[in-house]
C-alpha positions as CSV (number, residue, x, y, z in Angstrom):
1,M,-0.2,-0.1,-0.1
2,V,1.2,3.4,-1.0
3,P,1.2,6.1,1.7
4,F,-1.3,8.3,1.2
5,S,-1.2,11.8,0.4
6,S,-2.8,14.3,3.0
7,K,-5.3,17.0,1.6
8,E,-2.6,19.9,1.9
9,A,-0.2,17.5,-0.3
10,L,-3.4,17.2,-2.9
11,Q,-3.9,21.0,-2.5
12,D,-0.1,21.3,-3.7
13,W,-0.4,18.8,-6.7
14,L,-3.6,20.6,-7.7
15,R,-1.6,23.8,-7.8
16,E,0.7,22.4,-9.6
17,F,-1.7,20.7,-12.2
18,A,-3.3,24.4,-12.7
19,A,-0.1,25.8,-13.2
20,V,0.8,23.6,-16.5
21,R,-3.0,23.3,-17.8
22,D,-5.1,25.6,-19.7
23,N,-7.2,27.5,-17.0
24,A,-10.2,27.5,-19.8
25,V,-11.8,24.8,-17.3
26,A,-13.3,25.1,-13.8
27,A,-10.6,24.7,-11.1
28,P,-10.8,21.6,-9.0
29,Y,-10.7,21.5,-5.1
30,V,-10.1,18.7,-2.8
31,A,-13.3,18.0,-0.6
32,D,-13.5,18.6,3.2
33,Q,-14.1,15.0,4.5
34,E,-13.9,13.4,7.5
35,P,-10.8,11.0,7.4
36,T,-11.0,7.2,7.6
37,D,-8.3,5.6,9.9
38,G,-7.1,8.7,10.5
39,R,-5.8,9.4,6.8
40,D,-8.1,12.0,4.4
41,S,-9.7,9.7,1.7
42,G,-8.3,12.2,-1.3
43,L,-11.8,13.2,-3.1
44,V,-11.5,15.8,-5.9
45,I,-14.1,17.6,-6.9
46,F,-13.9,18.5,-10.4
47,P,-17.1,21.1,-11.3
48,L,-18.5,21.1,-14.6
49,R,-19.9,24.2,-16.3
50,N,-22.0,22.5,-19.0
51,A,-23.6,19.9,-17.3
52,T,-25.6,19.0,-14.1
53,T,-24.0,16.3,-12.8
54,S,-21.0,15.8,-10.5
55,V,-17.8,14.5,-11.4
56,F,-15.2,13.5,-8.8
57,I,-11.5,11.9,-8.7
58,R,-10.3,9.8,-5.7
59,P,-8.4,6.6,-5.3
60,V,-9.8,3.1,-5.6
61,T,-9.6,2.8,-1.9
62,T,-7.9,5.1,0.9
63,G,-4.0,4.6,0.2
64,A,-4.5,2.8,-3.0
65,P,-2.1,4.1,-5.8
66,E,-4.7,3.7,-8.6
67,W,-7.4,6.4,-9.5
68,R,-10.8,6.6,-10.9
69,V,-13.2,9.2,-11.8
70,T,-16.7,8.9,-10.9
71,I,-19.5,10.5,-13.1
72,E,-22.8,10.6,-11.1
73,A,-26.0,10.2,-12.6
74,Q,-27.7,13.9,-13.9
75,P,-30.5,14.6,-11.8
76,E,-32.0,16.4,-15.1
77,I,-32.0,16.2,-19.1
78,T,-29.0,18.3,-20.6
79,E,-29.1,19.7,-24.0
80,L,-26.1,21.8,-25.4
81,T,-25.8,23.7,-28.4
82,P,-22.6,22.1,-30.4
83,Q,-20.5,24.8,-28.7
84,E,-21.7,23.7,-25.2
85,L,-20.9,20.1,-26.1
86,H,-17.3,20.9,-27.3
87,D,-16.8,23.0,-24.1
88,L,-18.1,19.8,-22.1
89,C,-15.9,17.9,-23.8
90,R,-12.6,19.9,-23.0
91,E,-14.0,19.8,-19.1
92,L,-14.0,16.0,-19.4
93,D,-10.7,16.0,-21.0
94,G,-9.5,18.6,-17.9
95,V,-10.7,15.5,-16.0
96,A,-9.0,12.8,-17.3
97,D,-5.9,14.9,-17.3
98,L,-6.1,15.7,-13.7
99,C,-6.7,11.6,-13.0
100,T,-4.0,10.8,-14.9
101,F,-1.6,13.4,-13.3
102,L,-2.9,12.3,-9.8
103,Q,-1.7,8.6,-10.6
104,Q,1.6,9.8,-11.7
105,K,2.3,11.7,-8.5
106,T,0.9,8.8,-6.4
107,N,3.3,6.6,-8.4
108,E,6.3,8.9,-7.7
109,C,5.6,9.5,-4.3
110,A,5.3,5.4,-4.0
111,G,8.7,5.2,-5.7
112,Q,10.1,7.3,-3.5
113,H,8.7,5.7,-0.5
114,S,10.0,2.1,-1.5
115,A,13.4,3.7,-2.3
116,A,13.5,5.2,1.3
117,R,13.3,1.7,2.9
């Protein structure tokens, strides 16, 4: 198991991601949650401007190195113009990029943790 990153570490990673990513999409943030077993759960919220659904990114399980995107069911139908659909696609591309980034950062930390042993 990889040592899980704290909320502060995740916020640092989000700032690092924002520095290299086009700011045309909404700003993701780390959710305030009750820690489980003394550890933060790592829930990252990615607000969408062009959909009524919630999207979040989190480790598969607390402390796991794999990250996943969850797209919740929409409460209502979304109708979009072609431009709005393109904008939503850019947002979802940003979600995928962030999930990949968090996976890479977690793997880097795991490698550093293993090397330190």
